[in-house]
N, C-alpha and C positions, 0 to 999 in steps of 0.2 A: 389250680382250682379257682373257679370264680368265687367272688365274695358274696354272691347272691345265688340261692338255689330254691327250687320249688319242689313240693311233694304233695301227695294226697293226704298222708297221715304222718304227722311228726310226733314222735314219742320222746319225751324228756326223761332220761334215766334208763340205764342198762342193767338194772337189777332184775330179779326174778319176775317182778310184776310187769316191768316194761317189756321184757323178753316174751312173757306169756301173752301180753296184749298184741305184740307184733305177730306172734305165731297165730293167734286167733284171727286177726285181721287178714293175714295172708291166706289162711284156710278159707275164709268167707269170700274174700275179694282177691283172687289170684293175680289179677292184672293191676292191682293198686300199687302205686309207688309209695313205699313205706320207708321212712328214715328214722333211725334211732340215734340220739346223741347222748353223750355222757362227758362230764368234765374230766373223768379219769382216763387212764391209758387203755383200759379194757373193761370187760363186764365184771359185775359182782365184786367191786372194790370195797363195798361197805356192808350193810346188813345182810345182803343175800350171800356174800361169800364168807361171812363170819358167824353164821348161826350154827346150831348144833347138828343140823342135817336130819333131825328126827321127822319122820313122816307120821304125824299124829293121826289118831283114829277118829276123834270127834265126839267124845263123851263128856267133855267139860262144859259144853255150851248149852244155854237154854234153847229150847226147840224153835222159838220165834226169831232166833238170830241168824244173820247171814253166815256166820262161822259154822253153825250147825249144819246149814244147807251145803256148804262147800267142802267141809273137812273130810267127810266120809267119801264123797265122790272124788275129791282131790287126792286122797290117799290112793285110791284105786288107779286114777289116771296117771299119777306120777310114778307109781309102781310099774304100771304097764309101759310107760315111756322109758324108764330106767332099764328095765329088763329087755325091752325091745331094742334099745340102743347098745346093749351089752355093757352098761355102766355098772359100777359097784353098788351093791346093796347088802345090808346085813339084816336079816329077818330075825331080830333079837327079841321081839315082843316087849311087853311092858306089864308091870304090876304096880298097883297103888296100894300102899300098906298103911295100917292104922297104928299109931304109936301108943294109943291107950284106948280104953273103953269109950271115951268121949268122941273118938273119931270114927267109930263104927257107923254112925248115922251118916257121916260124910261119904264113906265108901258106898253105902246104900243109895245115897242121893246121886252119886256119879253113875251108878248102875241104872237108875231110873232115867237119867238124862240120856245115857247111851242107848237105852232101849227105845226111848221116844225118837231119837235121831236115827234109828235103824242101824246102829253100830254093833258089831260083834264084840260084846263084852259079857263077862259073867263073874259072879261071886265065887270065890274059891276058899277052901279052909286052909288051915296051917299045914296040913299034910300035903295037899296038892301044891301049895306054894313051895314047899321043900323039894318037890319033884321038879318044878320049873327052875328054881334057883335055890340050892341048899343053904345059901348064906343069907337069903332075905328073911326078915323078921317082921311079924305083924301080930296084932292082938285079935285073935278069933278068926277074922275074915280078911280077905284082900280082894281087889278087883283085878281081873286078868284081861289084857287086851292083846289078842294074837295077831292083829293086823298092824300094830306099831312096828316100824322098821327105821333104819338109819341109812342115809345116802351121803355122798360127798357133794355138798351144795355147789362148790366151785366147779366141779366136774360137770354137774348137770347144766349150769349156766353156760359153760363153754361149749357143751354139746348143742345146746339150743342156739347159740350164736352161729355155730357151724351150719346147722340145719337152715337157719334163716338166711344166711348169706348164700347158701346153695339155692334157695328159693327166690333170690333176688332182692331181699331186704338189704338196705344200705345202712352202714354204721359210720358215724363220725365220732372219734374219741378225741379227748382234749378240747372238747367244745361244749362247755357248760352253758346253761341258761344265764343270760345277763339281764335282759329286760324285754318287755313287750314292745312291739313296733306296730301299733294299730291292732285291728281285729284279727288279722291273718298272718302276722309275721313276728318273729323274735330276732333279737340280736344276741349272738353267742359271745362267750368270753374270748373266743379266738377271732372275733371281728366279722363273723359271717352273718348275713341276713338270710334267714330261712323262712320262706313263705309256705303255708300249709292250708289245705282244705279244712283240716281239723287238727288241733294240737291237743295231745294227751300228756298230762303232767303226772309222771310216776317218779318224782324226784326224791322220794323217801324223806330223809331228814330235812329237806328244804321244800317239801311239797306245799306246806302252808304259805311260805313266803312267795313262791311262784303264783299260787292261787290268788293271793291278795292283789297281785298286779292285774288280775282279770275280774276283780270284784267279788271273789269267793273267799271262803275261810274267814268270814267276818266274826264268828264266835268260837274260833278254834286257834290253838297254837300248839306247836310241838314242844314237849318236855322230854329231853333225852335222858335215858337211863343206861348206865354202863353195865354190861354183862361180861363176867370173866369166869372161866372154869379152872379148876385145879386138876391136872393130869396125874394119873397113877403111873409111876415109873418102875414099879417092882416087876420081877420076871414072872411072878405067878399071876393067875387070872381069878381074883376072888369073887368076881361078879359075872353072871351069865347074861342077865337081862337088864333092861332099864327099870330102875326102882324109884318110884316117886312117892312123896308124902301126900296126905290129904291136903289140898290147897284151901286157902281162904278165897272162896268164890266171889267175894266182894271186890277183889282187885284182880288185875289181869296177869299176875305173876304166879308161877306154879310152885315156888319154893325150891330149896336146894334138893337136888336129886342126883341119882347115878345115871349116867348115859354111857352106853357101849357104842362107840362110833363105828363107822363102816369098816375100819381096819382093825377093829377089836380093842382099840384103846379105851380104857376106863377113865371117866372123869366125873367130878362132882361140881355142881353149880346149877345155874349161873347166879351171880349176884344180880341185883337190880338197884345199883347205887345211883342216886341222882347225879347226873353229869352237869358241868357248869357251862359248857358250850357244846355245839351240836356234834363236833367231831373230836371230843375230848377223850381221845384214846389213851394217851400217855404224855406226861409232862406238859409242856406248853405247845405241843404239836397242834397245828390248825387253830391256834388261839385267835379269837375275835372278840374285841372288847365289847362291841355292841351286843353280841349274843350273850356274853357273860352277864352284862347288866340286866338284859331283858329276862333271861332265865333265872338268875338269882332273885329278881323281883318277884316272879311267879312262885318260885320255890319258897321264898320267905313268907309270902301270903298263905300258901298252903300249909307251911309249918306252923305258923301262928294260929291259923284257924283250925288246924288239924283236920282238914277236909279229907274224907275217905280214909282216915287214920294215917295221913301222910307223915306225921311227926314220928310215930313209933316205927313206921316203915323205914324212914330215912335213917333213924338212929340204929335200928337193927341191921340195916344193910351196910352202913359204914363200919360196923363191927367186923364185917366179913373180910376186911383187909388184914385182920389178925388170922393167920392160917390155922392156929389151934382152935379158935372159935368156929371158923368155917368148917373144918373137918369134924368138929364135935357135933355139928348139926346132922352130918351124914351118918354118924355112928348109930343113931337111933333106929335106922332102917335095916341094919344088918346084925348078924350074930357076932361077927368078929371082923376086924379090918385093921391092917397096919397103917395107921394114919400118917406115919412118917413117909410112906410111899407116895403120898400126894404132895409132891414138892416142885411141880413145874406149872407155872401159870400159863394159861392159854393166851392166844392173841385176843385182845378185848374186842367186843362188838358194842355198838350203840343201838339201843331200841328207840325207834322214832315213835314215841307214844303221844297220841293226841290228847290234849286237855280241852274240855269245854269251858271256855272262860266265863260263861254266864252262870253255870251251875257249879263250877270248880270241881268237876269230877273227871276222872280218867275215862276216856271213851273206850269201851270194850269191844265194839263191833266195827266192821268196815264202814267207812264214810267216803262217799263219792259225791261231788257236786259238778255241775257243768251246764253248758248251753250249746248252741249250734256252732260256736267258734272253738270252744275248749272244754275239756273234761279233766277233772282234778281228783286223783286218788289221794285222799287226805290221811286216811288211817288204814294202813295195811300191816298191822302188827301180827305177831305169832297167833295162829299158825299160817301166816300168809304164804310161806313157802309151800306147805302142803296144799293150800287152797288155790294156788295160783292159776291152774288151768280152768277149773269151773268158774272162778271169780272173773277171769278175763272174758269168758263167754257171757257172763251176766252183764258185765260192763258194756260189751258190744250190743247185747240185746236191749238193755235199758237206757243207754245213752247214745251210742253211735247210730243205731237203726231208728231211733225216735226223733232224730234231728229234723 
């Protein structure tokens, strides 16, 4: 292999966003030479392969947000892709339940948002909830989402890679971004110089650091949050559908909920525990002192200033390492559950959450910056997996075609 290569489009990152962008570019420009690189040995090693696999419906988001635009359409497009490719899908639906009278307004607000976003959702009473899932518990009303489903995110990403390779897209694994080499080239961690007509940064947890090499992400930084689920290992199936609480819409986390995975496994979670470095999955794995100092600095400022309620968020999330506390949060949404059955921790994932360093607020919507040389996907948090196909089309329309 020559240590210098050229392509029309270079995509940094082989997660769902990088794969969706490669797919969209190949559909628009069949003759284009597209190269996808990743520092890992295959696709979906990080957030894309570690998420819950839920295809969200799109009723959480305000109508003026990009998430609202892309989630409904993304749910349909991803469902069509999965079924068309013969991949696994569990059409398990979803309910949002109220734990007390104070949360009824929250259920109604989610219905209003869903209707404004053109999403199929409706208010149901306790009797209809019992028909959907006899074990789910609510106060008065609940919100029902029939289009929510679960898929295997790793399986989807590998299918996309196979499709892209068949279409002529090239992949280089074990070749991470190291540094920029002028306007049109980068140096990889494997010593390759890659020159591109356009470089697209979909590097997830490291998207902000790559972007800063190009003069972007001046007012943003990634704050990582660790997400872990507890799996139910009992032989019974106490839950039929995804059961969610009414969330605090001021932050981007949905609270501890029940997920029925594509293979029928029941789990509760996730946590949203502040991590101390970007790939802080377990122990000292992937430890980087510079990241620790930078992230601790920001987390300390947010904690002391209690920006967006970070102090109470951090303290309550850290409590979730206590399994009895964690399972106790989930008991409020069901009539009965054997909490001892939740005894197996899932493989942790890290949410690459963008922080606006000027306002000290977590950014809730997609953020993309770029120019004629490079495009940078800075914030692609949940439900980015669901949104990936229409989001990729939007990036091509608004950034690639306007160069």
